[in-house]
N, C-alpha and C positions, 0 to 999 in steps of 0.2 A: 504493500500500500504506500510505500515511499514515506513512511512516518516512523520516527524513532520513539514515539511516546506510547506504543502499544503495551498493554499490561500483560502479566503472565498468562491470564486467562485467554489472551488472544493468540498465544503461541501454538496451541494445539488445534488450530482451526482445521476442520476436514477439508480435503481438496475441492470437491464440488460444493460451491457455496449454496446453501439452501435458500429458497425465497424467504424473505423476512416475514414472519407472521407474529408480530408482537402480541402480547396478551391484551385482552380486554382488562379494564380495571378489575383488580382483585383476582386475576388469574394466577395460578400457582407458579408457572414457569416464567423466566425472564430472558429476553434475548441477550447473549453476551455482547460486550462492547465491540468485539471484532466484527460480529454480524451486523451491528448497527452501522459501523463505519462502511463495511462492504456494501450494504444496501444503498447508502447515500451515493457512493461513487458509481455504483452500477446504474442507479436511477438516471443520473445525468449523462452517463456515458452511453447507455443502451437506448433509453427512451428519448433522449433529447440531443443526441449527437455531439456531446462534449468530448474534448480530448483529455484523457487522464494524465496528469503530470505528477512526478514525484515531489515530495516536499522540498522546498529550498532549504539550505542549511540555515540555522538560526543566526549565524554570523554573516552579515551582508558583505559580500566580497567587494572590496574597493570603494565603498561609499563611506567616507570619513564622517558624514553627517549623521549616520545612524549607529546606535549602540547595538541594536538587535534588528533582525531582518524585517523589511516591509515589502512583501511580495509584489512583483509586477510593477513596481514604481516607474521603471523606464518606459513602459507602454503608456501609462497614464500621462506621463510628462511629454510623450512624443519623442523622447531622446533615444529610444531603442534603435539599434543599427538595423536599417531596412533589410539587410541580407541575413540578419541573424535568425536563428530558429524561433526566438521569442516573438519576432515581428510577424510570423506566419499564423499565429493563433487568433481564432475568432471566438471560440467557445472553449472554456477550460474548466476542469473540475479537479480538486485535489484535497488532501488533508494536510494542512500546513502546521509545522511545529512552530509554536509562538512562545516567546519569553516576554513577560511584562514585569520588569524589575528595575528599569532605569529609564531616564529621559521623560518624555511627555506622559506615557502610559506606564504608571509605576504602582504595582499592587503589593510590593514587598511587606509593607507595614501591616496590611490587613490579613495576610496569610496566617491561618491558625486561630485568629480571633473569631472567625465565622466559619461556615461549612461550605462556602462556595467561591472564595477567592483563591487564585493560584498564581505562582510565578511562572509555571510552565503549563500550557494547555494545548490541546489540538483544535485547530480551527477547520471545520468542514466548510468548503466554499465553492461556489460556482461563479465564473466570471464571463462577461461578454465584452469583447473589445470591438466597439463600433458595429455590433451585430444586433441582438435583441435589446429591448429596453423595459420600461416599467410593466407593461401589460403581461409579457411573457414571464418576467422574473417573478412577479407575485403569483401568477397562475401556477408555475412549476413548484414554488415553495408550498403553496396551499395543497396541491395534489400530493406531494411527498408526505407532508405532515398528516393529512387527514385520511388519505387513501392507502399509502404504503405503510406508514407507521401507525395508522389508525388511532391517532390522538383525537379524543372527543372535541368536536368543533366548539362546543359551548365553553370550553376551558381556555380557548385562545382569544387573545386581544391583539389588535394591530394599531400601531401609532403612525402618524404621518406628520410632515413638516407644516406647522401652522402659519408660516410666513414671518417676515421681519421688516416692518416699515422703514427702520433706520437704514437698511441695506437696499431698500427698494425691491424686496423679494416678496411676492405674493404667496399665499398658501398653496401647497402642492395638491390642488383639487383633482388633478389628473390621476394621482396615486389613490386618493380617497375613493374616486369613482370606480377604479379598477377593483378595489376590495369589495365595494358594494355590489358590483356586477358578479363577483365570485360567490356572493351569497352570505358574506359576513354581515351580521345585523348592525345597523347604524350605531347601536349602543356599545358595540365592541370596536368601533373605528374612531380613534381619538387623536385630536391635533395636539402637538407639543411644540414648544419654542426651539430656537436655534441651538441651545446647549444640549438638548436631548435628541433632536432630529435633523441636525445638519452636520455632516461629517467632513473633517478636514485632515489631511495627511500631516500638515505642518503649518507654519505661519504663511507660507506661500505654496502655490501649486494646486493640483487638482482637488476639487471638493464638490459637494452637492448635497441635496436633501436625501434623507434616508427614511426607510420605513422599518419598524421593528415589530417582531412577533413575540408576545409575552404569554406565559403559561401560568394558569392558576392551579396550584397544587391542591387546594381545598375542594373546589368544585361544588357539587351538590346543588346545582341550580341557582347559586347566588350570582349577583352581578358584582364583579370585583374591579370594575373600571376605576373606582376611586383609589385603588392600591397600585395601579400601574405607574412605574417610574417613581415610587415613593420609598424605595429601599426596603420593601417588605420581603422577608424570606419566603412568604407564601406565594407571591406573584413575581416570577423572575423572567427577565428577557432571555430568549433562547436564540433568536436569529436576527441579524441586522442586514438589511438589503440597502446598499448605498448606490445612489444614482449619480455617477460622475458627470456633471453637465457644465460645471464652471471651472475656471482657473483663477485662484486668488493671486493678484499681481503684487509686486513689492510695495506699491503705494496703498495696498489694501482693497482696491476695487475689484469687482468680480467681472470676468469676461466669459462669454459662452465658449465652451470647448468646441473645436471643429468636429469632433466625433464624440458621441455619447457612449459611456461605458457602464457596466454593472459590476459591482464588487460585493459579494455577500459573504457573511461569516457566521457560522453557528458553532458554539462550543460543544465539542463531543461530550465532555464531562457532564454538562447540564442536560443534554439530550438523553444520555444513557440513564441519568438519574430519573427522568420522567418515565422512560420506557421500562425501567426495572422497578417502577413503583416505589422509589425511595424518596426521602425528603432531603438527603444530603449527598453531595458528590462523593464524600468519603465512604459512603455505605455501598457504593457500586463496585463491580469487579475490577474497575480500573485501580482501586485503592485497597480493597480488603486484603489481597495477598500481601501487599507491602505492610499494612498495619499488623497482620498476623506475624510477619517476619520480624517486625520491630518488637512485638510482644515476646517472641521466642528469645530474642537477644538481649532483653533488658529485665530489670527487677521490678518494673512498675506493674500495677494492675492492668487488666485488659482495657482496650479502647471502648468507651461507652457513648461517644458522640456528644458529650456535654459541652456547653458553652457558657461564658460569662461567670457569674458568681457560683453557679451550680458546679462549675469545673474546679473543684478544690485542688489547690497546689498546681493548677494549670497543666495537669497530666494529659488531658485530652487535647489541649492546645499543642502540647509538645509532640504528641503523635501526629497531628495534622501538619505541623511545621516540618517535621523530619520526613514524612511521606512525600509532601509536596517538594521540599528542597532537594531530596535525593533524586527525584525524577528530573528536576531542572539540571542538577549537576551531571547526571548521566548523558542527557541530551546535548548539553553545551560541550562537555569534554569530548564526546564522540564526534562533534562537529568542529573540534579544534580550538575551542575557547578554554583556556586554562586559568585557574585563579591567579590573579596578578595585581598590578599596582595602578592601572589606569583604564578608563573606558569600561568596556564589557568585562574585562578581566577583573577589575576592581569590584564590580557588581557581583561577579561570581564568588570572589573571595569573601564578600560580606555574607552571601547566601550560605557558603560552606561553614563559616564561623558561627552563624546563627544556628545552623543545624547541629554542629558539634556541641554547642553550649546546651541546647535542649536535651540532646542525647545523654550527655554526661551528668548534668546537674539535676534535671527534672526527672528523667527516666532512669537515672542511676545505672546507665549502661556501661559495660567495660569498653575500653578503647577498641576500635575496629568495627563497631556495629555499623557505622555508616557505610563503609565499603562492603560489608557483608550483605547489604541489601541490594547491591548492584545486580547480581544475577536474577533476582526477583523482578527488577524493573525492566531490564533489557539484556538481550543476549549478545548484542554487537559490541565488539572491542572491550569485553569484560575486563581483561587483565589490565589494559592501559588505564581505563577509567578508575578501576579499583585502586591501582597503584598511586595515581595522582591524588585521589581523595585521601588515601591512607597517609601519604607523605604530608599533605597539608593538615590532616587531622592530628597526626603525631606532633607536627610543629606547633600547633595551636593549643593542644591539650595541656601541656605543662604550663603554658602561659595562662590558660584559663584557670587552672588549679591555683596558681599563684595569685591571679587577679581576684579570685573569690576570697582567698585568705586575707588579701589586702583590704577588700571591701568590708569583710566581717570584722576584722581587727579595728578598722577605722570607725565603723558604726558603734562598736562597743565603747570606744573612747569618746564619742561625740556627746555633746550636751543634747538632751531631748529636744525635739522640734526645731533643730537647726538644720541648715543645708549641708549637704555633703561637701567637704573641702575641695576646692577647685584644683589645688596643687596635687592632690592624690589622684583625681580623675585625669589630670594632665599627664601624670607619670604612667598611668595605665594606657592612655592613648599613645603617648610618645614612645614608651619603652616596650610595651607588650603588644602593641598593634591592636588594641581594643577599639573597634569603631565606636563613635560617640553614641550611636543609636543603641548599641549593645550595653554600654554603661548605663544609659537612661533606663533601659528595660530592666536591668538587674537591680537598679535602685528603686524603680517603680514597684517591683515585687516586694521590696522591703518597706514600701510606703514612705520613702523619702525622696527628695529631689536634689538635683545638682545646683550649685550656685553658678548658673550659666553666665552671668555678667562677669564674675571673677575668672571663669574658665576662658571666656572670649578675650579678656584682658591679657591672660597668660599667652594665648595664641597670638594676639596682636603684638605682644612683647617679643615673641619668638621671631616674628616677621621683622620687627624693627631691629632686633638684635643682629640680623644679618647685614643691616645697613651700617653697622658700626656702633657697638655697644660700649658704654663706659665700663662695664664689668669685665671686658675681655682685653682691653688695651691698657697696659700698665703705663701710668704716667712716669715722668722722669724721676720724681721723688721716691715713688714706690720701688722703682727699679734699683735706685741707689740704696734704699733701706734693705731690700732683699740681699743685695751683695754684701753690705756692711754686716748683716746678721748671718753671713756665711750660709745662706740658703743655696744649695747646689742647683745648677741648671738641670732641667728635666732630661732624663735618659729616654728618648723616644725611639730607640732602635727596635723595640718589640713591634712597632707598626709594620716592619718587614717580615715578621714571623708568620708565614703561611705556606702551605704546601698544596700540591695538586693530588687529590685522592684518586683511587683506581677507576672510579666511574666518572671522572671529569669534574668532580665537586671540589671546590676550594675549602680547605680546612684552616680556620684561623685559631692561633693559639691564645688561650686565656692569659690575663695579665693581672698580677696583684700589686697594689701600690699603697703608699702612705700619704695622707693629706699633710702637706708642709705648711700651707698658708692659704687664706681665703681673701678674696678681693671684692670690695663692693663700694660703690659711690666714691671711686678714686682714692680709697684708702685700704690698707691691709688690716685683716682681722684674724683673730684666733678662733672666732666662733660666729656663725650666722644662723638666725632663727628660722623656724618653719615658715613656708610660703614666700620666702625671699629668693630673688634670683641673684646669683653671685658667680664669680670666677674662682675655680678650684685649681690650686697649683699642687701637683703630685711629684714624688721623687722619680717615678717612671710611668710610661703610658704606652698603650698600643693604639691610641687614637691618632689619626693623621690630622695635623693642624693645617689650616688653609695656607698654601704657599705654592709657588711655581705654577699658578693658574688653576690648581686642582682644588675643588671644594673640600671643606673639612668633613671628617666623619661625623656621624651622629650615633647615638646608642644610649647606654645607661650604666650607672655604677650602683653597687650595693655594698653595705657594710658587711664584713666577714661575719658569718654566723647569723646575719639578720636578713633572711631571704625576702621578707615581706615588705621591705621599704626600698623602693626604686627611686634613684635620683636620675632623672632624664638629662642626658648631655645633648644640648641643642646645637652648639657650634664649638669649634676648637681653634685657638689662635696661638701663634708663636710670637713672643715678644722678648727680645734680649736673651734668648736661650731658654726662657721659661715657656712651657706649654700651659695655656690657660683654658680650662674646660668650662664652658658656660652651662651652669646647672641650676635647676629649680630645687631648692632645699625643701623636701617633703617633710623632713624633721630637722631638728637642730644638727648642724654639721660642725665638727671641731677639728682643729689641727691635731694630728696624731691618729685620727681615725684610719683603720685599715680597710681598704676598699678592694673590691673585685670589679674589673672593667669588662664591659661587653659592648663590642662594636656592632652596629647594625650591618650585618654581613651582606644583605642584598644591595644596600646602598653603596657599600664599599666596593663590591664586585662590579657594580655598574660603572662606578668612577674608574676602576682599574681598566675595564674594557675600553671606555672612551679615551683614557689617557694613552694606552698602547695604540689605539686607533689614530690618535693625534700624531704620534710619531710616524705611523705608516703613511698618513696623509702628507705630512711634511716631506717625507722622502719622495712620495709620488709626485708632488708639486714640483720639486726640484728636477726630478727625472723628466717630466713632461715640459715644464716651462723654462728649464735651464738652471745652471748652478748659481746664477746671480739672484735667484729667488730666495730672499732672506725672511726668516720669521720676524714678525713685529709684535706678536702677542698671542696668548691663547687662554682659553677658559674651559675647564673640564667640569661638568656636573654629571649626576647620575642619569639625567635625561638626554643630554646632547653635548656636542663639543663645538667650540668656536675657535677659528684659527685666522689670524691676520698676517698678511705677508705683502712684501713689495713686489710690484709687477710692472713691466714696461707698458702694457696696454690692457685692453679688455680681455678677459678670459673667454675663449670661444666655446660654443656648444661642443665641438669635437674635442677640445682640450679637457673639458669637464668629464666627458665620457672616458677619455684615456686615463685620467687621474683615477677615476673609480675602478677602471680595469686593472691598473697597476696594484691598487690596494687589494682588490679581490684575489689577484694572483698570489700576493704575499699571505693572505689569510688561508688560501687553499694549501699553500706549502706547509702550513702549521709550524713555522719557524720557532726555535727556542728563543726566549727573550733572556739575554745574559745581562746580569747586573753585578757591579763590583765597585767598592770604594778604592780610589787610587790617589796617591799624592798629586797635588796640583801640577808640580813640575813634570811628572810623567804624562798627565792628561794633555799638556800643551803639545805633546809630540803627535797626537792623533791627527792624521791627514784629513783636511776638509772640515774639521770641527770649527764651528763659528767662534769668533773672538772670545777668548777666555780672560776675563778681567779679574782684578784683585778682590772684587766683591764676592766671589765664590768662596764657600768654606773650604778648608783644607783638612782632611782629604775631600775630594769631590766624588760624587756617585756617577758612574757611566752606565748608560743603558744601550746595549748593542743587539740588533736583531739578527739572529742566525749565525753570528760570528763571535766566538768567545772573546772577552775583554782583553786577555793577554795577547791574542792575535792582532788586535787593532793597535796595541801599544808598541809593537816592534817597529824600530825606526823606519824601515823601508816598506812597511806593509801598505799595499794598495787596497786591502780588504775593506777598510773604512769607507772608501770611495764607492764601493758597490752595494752598500747597505745603509741602514739608518743607524747612526751612532750619535748620541746626544748626552750632554750633561743634564741630569734630571734627578730631583729628590722625590719625585712622585712614586705612587705605588702602581705596579704594572702586573699584567697577566704574565704567566710563566710560559705560555705558548700562544702564537698569534691566531690559531684556529678558533679560539673561544670568541673572537670578535664576530664571527659568522658572516657578517655582511656590513657594508658601509654605503650609505647614500648621502650625497651632498644635496641638501634640500634648499640651500640659499647661497647665492654669491652676488656680492655687490661691491662697488667701489666706495670706500669710506671717504677718502680724499684722493686727489689725483696721485696715481702711483701706488696706492695701498688698497688691497682688496681684502674683504672679509668673507670667509665661507663658514656655513653652519652645516654640521653633518649629524646623522643618527646612525646607530649600529644595530646589529641583531634583529630581533623581531620588528622593531620600529622601522628599520631600513626595508625589511621585506614588505611591511604594510605600505610604506611610501611607494614602493614599486608597483604593488597591486593597484593602489589608487591611481597612479600615473597611467597604467595600462587602461584602466576603466575610463578615465577622463579622455584618453586618446581615442577610445572607441566612440565616446559621445561626440567628440569634435569631428571624427570621421563621418559619423551619421549626419551631422548638420551639413558638412561639406557636400555629401551626396545629395541631400535634399535641395541644397542651394543650386546644384547643377541642373535639377529638373526645371522644365519651363513653367515658372509660376506666373500666372496672369492676375491673381487676386491680390489686391493691396493688403487686406487684413492678414492673409496667409504669409505674405512677405514680411509684414511688420512683426508677426509672431516669431518668425525665424530670426529676425533682427534682435528681438527681445531675448530670445533663447541664447543667441551669440553673446549678448551683453551679460546674461546671468552666468553662462559658462566662463566668460572672461573673469568675472569676480571670483568664481570658485577656483579656477586655475591659479589666480594670483594669491589666494589666501590659504590654500591647502598644502599640507606637507607632502611633497612629491619630489622626485629627482629634478634638480635645477636645470639640467640640460634638456629634459623633456618639457619642463615648464616653458623654457625659452622657445623651444620648437612650436609648442601649442599656441603660445602668445603671438608668434609671427603669423601662424595660420589664421587665428581668430581675428587679428587686426585686418588681414586681407579680406576675410569673410564679412567683417563689419562694413568695410568700404564697399564691397560688392553689394551687400544688402541695401545700404544707404543709396547707392547709385541706382539700383533696380527700383527702389521705392520712388525716387524722384522721377525716373523715366516713366513708370506706370502712372504716376500722378499726372504727369505732363500729357501723356496719351489720353487719359480720361478727361482732363481739362479741355484738351483740343476738341474732342468729340462734343462735349457739352457746349463749348463756345460756338461751334459750327451751327448747332441747332438753334441757339439763341440769335445768332447773326442772321440766319435765314428768317427768323420770326420777326425781328425788329428792324432790320435793314437800315442801318445808319441813323436811327432816331437820336435826338440830342440827349434824351434821358431813357435809360433802360433799367426797369425795376422788375424783379421776378423772383420766384423760388425755384431752386434746383436741388436734386438729391446729390449730396457729396459726403464722403466718408470722414473728411477732416477739414479743419479750417485752412490747412495749407493747400488742399485741392481747390477749395472754394476761391481762395485768393488767386490761384493760378488761372481759374476760369475767368475771373474779372480781368486779370492782366492780358490774357489772350484776346478777350473781346475788345479791350481798349486799344491793343496793338492793331487789330484789324479794322477798327472803326474809331480813328483818333478823335473825331468830333463828339463822341458819346461820353456821357458820365454814367457810370454803372453802379448799381447796388443790388447785391443778391443775398437772399436768405436761404438757409438750408435746415429744415427741421430734422432732428435726430430721434432715434428710437427712445433715447433716455428722457425725452420731453424738453431737451434744450434746443434752442435755435441758434445756428451760427450766422454771422453777418460779415460781409466783406464789401468794400466799395472803393472806387477810384474816380477822381474828378478830371475831366478833360482840361488840358493846359489853357484852352481858350477861356475857361470860366474863372480862372484864378484872377485876383485874390478874393473876389466877392463870395465865391462858393468854396467852402472848406470840407474836405472829406472827413476830417476828424469830427467836426460839428455835426455833419450829416449822420455818421454812424452813432454818435452820442444821442442825438434826438430819437433815432430809430430804436436803439437798444434800451434807452430809458423807458420808452413806451412798453417794452417787454420786461421791465423790472430787472434789467441787466447792466453790463458795463461795456465801455468801448474806449479805444484810444488809437492814435496814429498821427499822421502828418496832414498838411493841407491837401496832398495829392492822394495818398492811400491810407485806409484805416480799416480796423476790424474789431469785432466784439461778439457778444453772445447775449442771449436772454431766454425768456420762458415762453413755451409754445402758446400759452393761454392768450398772450398779447399779440400774436403774429398778425392777425387780420388788421388790427389797429395800426400796427407798425408799418404795414405796406402803404396804408393811407397816409400816415405821417411822412413816409419817405417821399411820396409824390408831392405832397403839399410843400415840404421843406425845399425840394428841388425847384418847384415852380416859383416859390417866393424869391429864390436867389437868381433865377435866370431872367 
């Protein structure tokens, strides 16, 4: 069926699919979910000629604007490549995997609290692309529900769009009449406003009115119309039929789409609930096997379907959360979305952590329960999905355990009815990776709340801290005081203590240290109280302090033997040989405290990857642009790298491609990264090394790719000229293969002769390339359509607008810079072509209209008339043409528009100046129509309201006669 969300019950489906004969109300048997899905697909495929497509993956390929998939978006937008398979579809049916946990449609917070919200669900849908419309869509839906599924008609209610005067949209009476003709009683056909019955994909793009079908679970002959759309669990929406007939433009106005489409969606989970005679989605065979598996694996009582206050200890909520979330995890991971740190990956990480928390704390389950549910949910890619969930669960479980201890210990020490201290929440957030919503939820269960204002202040302080904090930059007096007190400089060599494990994982050694001194408000202290932010000076550290363009490490420290107090380290700076850790004191900190230090390994590894990639990039730039290419600056963060260099001229598209290719070759070779400290005098011998001044520490650290440091140090060695050799104190990968990929996503001149490039690595680079390919296809599609002979001005204007929108997306999206430049060149030419074509078509249209009027009026001194024209610019061109061909005539034309507006354009013959002014003429006419006008004595234009048009024509003639 092309769906990854089928439940265990669906796996043993017999080969010949039986016709679906669902039970009458109260019948003993229930159709399994697999049969319900199959009947839907078969109905549209066999009875109504739809093409069955597999579900798209939940991760949209190459659309950076979406977190999770939005099926068939390119067809609605008209950006689909005309030669692609997608463009051939007229009628389509499928069961689409859907995730609603981020962006505009976000159900994450509701999951578990009720019995019908999900982060993952299956959407049964049928689509028409420019084929059938309202009549057929409603008729097919009614036939399927009442005849195939045999749902009692009196339990179904339909809604339609009731109109919106502010947008100039009238009620969708066409849709209402379709339902009445199908025999739905008028009392079951209900109008609703924009927010309920007008569907939009986003702030711009395709949209239109929709009609929804709702089901009354109670029935029994009652009229439940008053409960529709009121959030009642008794009356639920099951199917939404969207009629795509408008496009919302950037300015917010609605334009009719050249083709009408139908896009419907019915939640499989809700439909199965009805057909299996249940009141909750979780009581159907899509969930019961998972709930049973949870019960087997945990120490909690059985699932009873309780909600709200009846659900003591939130046990039932936990069952629902875990069952829902493990389905989402399976589907996302099998589609290649893994828990991570941004976008969809971050959303999945939150879902996983929420599930682990409920498993461990509420259901009292042993570690590994979550992954053990995978075989019950889905048989595809079991091992990979289970491994990834297990890895993430293990990583978070110990943190969760510690977090709970910290919360409980803090609550015991708190005064009654006070807020939870912000600094403790901040340490959970910063040090253990607890999402804020999880902290809120755990506190809510204990009936206490967080001091949000103080928390936001700490978060704000962390941002400000990066911009230069007084707690991390020792002033001259404090430095002198440290030296006179014989406080030794910090030994930061442990920052280089890491190894590459057998599975390609980096292992970072722990570090133990003593607090020597604390620094706050530009003075040294032996003690700092709870809730204060301060600088901590230790005798040794494994934290990397910001230097050499590389961002500092983050992480946390704990007191030896006191696991439950975490001191988050927000930034680290080097000052006169002392490494200062910016820390929020969760409890009083004192000189002499013994600390254990934990670096945020994911952030450190990302910085290492990007720093090594910077060296590869520097080498590649010199290789492609020549040896005179000198580095002017660089900045390495966990997200990206920035590199400034001097250059003779602009870097070309071909050169950018070559640079990326050189880097990729070095990554593929998986060269060893050699690092060693050597005396400055020896380092000066290395051939090709950029100028070494006295500012460097002695000894200096040399980083050499693929060639051991001792080889590049020998007097006559040419090896250094063939590879990257640099002086660098940064932390690096041990082999280049871990960079995986590098994409330059920006290149520009800072000033004449100095260029700046920004690049991303690994998964981000891969995503940038996918996005680039996707946008290249969209540009290709527009180019092809531009080559077709288009004679309609609105069609050409739509193409022009599409080129404008694509130009904006190409300019602002992370993609390879060489490709951006190529696409921008093509789009610029397309925009010129479109503008020229529009002018040409407008001129042709104006000439035709002018010919007709010329024949009609034949050189009369005043020509006043109404003509159809699509725009003011066409109307103006008609006036110009007339005056060119009949120089003695003064012309004023009005053009009524479908919107109720009237356009006005006029030109006065030179013989009539200065007594007769075009600007005054247009003003008199448009004022009559309650509008505005402006222009010169010769030409003018304006607009007004259709209600005053007849009076305006009279005014136009009287005004002209009075002046001539």
